[in-house]
Every structure is written in C-alpha cells, then in structure tokens.
N, C-alpha and C positions, 0 to 999 in steps of 0.2 A: 504494500500500500504506500502510495506517495503522500507523505505527510507535510512536506515543506510548505506548500501553499496554504493548507488547512491551518497550520500553526502560526502563520504570519499575522502580526498585528497590522490591520489595515486602517484603523481609525487614528488619526493624528490627535484628536481630542482625547481619546482613551490613553494614548501615550503620555500626553501632558498631565492628565489626571493621575496617572501612575507616578510620574516624576514628583508631583505635588505631595503624594502620600508617603513616599519613601524617604528615609533619613540619611542613608549612606550610599554613596556611589564610589566608583573606583576609576581613578584617572591613570592612564598609562602614558608615560613619556619615554623618550629614548635617551639613554645615558651616553656619556662620551665614548664608551666602548661599543656602542651599537646595540646594547641590551635593553629590553623594555623594563621600566621601573613602574610598578603598580602600587598605588597608595589609596587607601580608603579615605574619603573626604565627605564632610557635610557639604550640601550644595542647594541651590535654588534655581528653578527654571523660570526665567523671566524674558519676555519679549523674544521668544524663540531661541534663547541662548542659555547656556549653563554657566552659573557663577559660583565661585568658591572663594573663601578668604584663606589667607595663608600668612606665615611669617615671611617677611620680605626677602630673606636669604635662605638658601637650602638647595639641595640637589635637584628637586623637581623644577625650581625656578630657573636654575642654570640650564637644565635640559630643554625646557620649552623656549628659553631665549635663544638656544642654539638651533633648535628644530621645533617649530610650532605645530607640527603634525602630531596629534594626540588621539588616543582612544578614551572613551568614557563608557562605563557600563553600570547599570542598575538592575538588580534582580530581587525576586522574592520567591522563596520556596513556600509553596502553599501546603503541600501534603506529600509525605513519603508514602508510597504504596508498596507494602511488603510483598514478597514473592508469593506468599500463601493466598493472596487475593486471587491468583490465577492457578498456581500449582505449588503445593508445599514442598515438593521435591526438586523444584527447578529455581535456584536462587537467581538465575540470570533474568528472570521475569520481574524482578523488583523495578520500580519506576518512580517518577516524581512528577507531581503537578506543579507548575511554575509560571512565572511571568518574568520576562527579561527584555531589556532594551539596550542596544549598543549604538553608540555615536562615534563616528569618525569625523574629526573636525580640526579646526585651527585654533590654537590657544594663544592668548596674548595677555599681557598685564594691563589692566585698566588704569589709565592716567587721568582721564577726565573726572573731575571731582564730583560732578553731578551724577554721572553714571556709577561711580564708586559708591556714592551715598545711596543711590537707588538699590544697588546690589546688597549692601550691608543691611539696610532696613528690610529688604526682602528676606534675607536670611533670618533676621530676628523675628519677623512676623511668622515665618514658617516654623521655627523651632520653639518659639514662645508665643503661641497663638492667644494665650490668656492675657497678654499685654503685661503691664507693670514695669515697663522700661521707658526711658527717654529716647525718642527717635534721634538718629544721627542727622546732623546738618552738614552741608558741604564746607562750612567754615571751621569745623572742629579739627583740632590738631591730631585727633585719633586716626584720621584718615592717612596721615603721614607715616604711621607706625605699623600699618598692615598692608599687605598686598591683596589685590583682588584679581583672580584669574577668570578670564572669560573664554569659553569655548563656543565658537561659532560652528554649528553642525554643517558638514558637507554631505553627510549621509546619516540617516537615523532609521534604524531597523529594529523591529521587535518581534518576539515570539512568545506565544503563550500556549499552555497545555492544561485545559480544564475539562477534558473529556469530550471536546467538540468533534474529535475524530471518531467517536464511537456512535453506534446506533442509539436511538432513544432508550431501547430496552437495556442495552449494556450500560448506558450512562446512569440509569436509575439503579441498576444492580451495583455499580461502582459506588454510587452515593450511599446506598444502604450499608455497604461494607465500611465506608468511611465513618458513617454515623455509629455503627456498632463498635468499631475500634475506639472511637471517642478520644482522639488525640487532643492536645491543647489547641490545635489549629482547626479542628474538624468543622466547627460551626461556621467559622468565617469562610473556610474553603467551600462548604456547601452553598453558602450565600452567593459567593462569586460564581459558582457553577450554575446558579439559577434555581436553587432549591430552598424551600421554606420548611422548617421543622414544625409540625403541628401535633396535636394530641393523637391524631390518627396515624402519624408517621411522617413520611416525606411527601412533599407536594412540589412539583415543578411549576414555578410561577412565571418564568420567562426563559427565553432562549438567548443566552448571552452572546453578543456579537462584538468582537473587537476589530 
C-alpha cells in the first residue's frame, strides 16, 4: 500500500495550528566541519516564519552566519501501538501514531528592533498565555543582550498518522484497542483521531482531514 500521499499534511492552516500548540522544535545547522548540529529550541511561528531567541554567541550562531541553510522540525508522538495490537508474536508490527512537520529554510539574525520586539513578545505570549508580564518595547536595552533567529521557510512539509490509512472498521477497532490500553495519551489521541468517549463506548464524531 502506498502511504506517502495519504500521510501528507495538506492543510497549511493545520500546520500553523500544530506549530502554535507545540513547545519544542529542533533546528539543524551545519558546523565548520560539515556536520549537522541539532538543538532543541523554544520557538514561535509568526507571519509565516519561525522565530527563536538565543544567546548572542555560540556554535549555532556561528554556523548559521557561515551557512544560512537550516532545517527545523517539530513532532508529537500521539500513541505507541504495541505489536500485540496486531500479532503478539511479531514485534516488528509495533507502530506509532504521530504528527511531524519539517522546514527547510534560510536562517538569519534579526537586526530590526521592531521585528525583534514582535518576535520576543510573540514568544512570551505563546509560553505564558496567562499574561502577568510587561511587554517588551523596541526601546528597551534587553533587546541588545539577546539574539533572535528567524527562519524563512523555503519548503514546509508535514506528515501525520492517525489511522487515516485504515478502513473505517479497522480505525474503530484500533480506537477500541487504544481506549482499552488506556495510556496517558489515549484520550487526546482518540480526540485527534475523531472519536468521542461516551457512556456507551466510542463514537466517531468527525473524519479528521489534515
């Protein structure tokens, strides 16, 4: 079965929604010896670009100044599917439900104070949505002590696997197994898969389309 097209995220709005929900992304730069350096970072997606704050000095800063071509990836493991869901004697059948987005783009250091302010305020709003902080203004000296990295995407691709490649009967069967196993992520996974837990059991409330 050819799954590539089925698993592809086609909705840019869904991709942006996923970026807004996730807290950690991974930026990959190329070091001076040509090796990729991958670092987990907090980030915010604003105006179709990825922004991160950083110490003004360090290897990743040197890397992107030397070569602005970078990779950026965000993923979420929804549910591990043990092999016994299919066959208790065949461990190779273990699987994972997931969402993943990969960006290839050009990274640069933001020098415009207004854009830098926008990015830092965007980061605070994302990570402290309850507020309680003083917004940054472009006149503040704090802007001089922090670097803001901007990634302008040249390619943005996503994949997701939530059972959309299965028949409706098999999806319902998988959902029942997930519910019975009752992992810490089961309820959220079932919601993303389009199921609602009722007193009578599982009910498919929508057909998720990404």
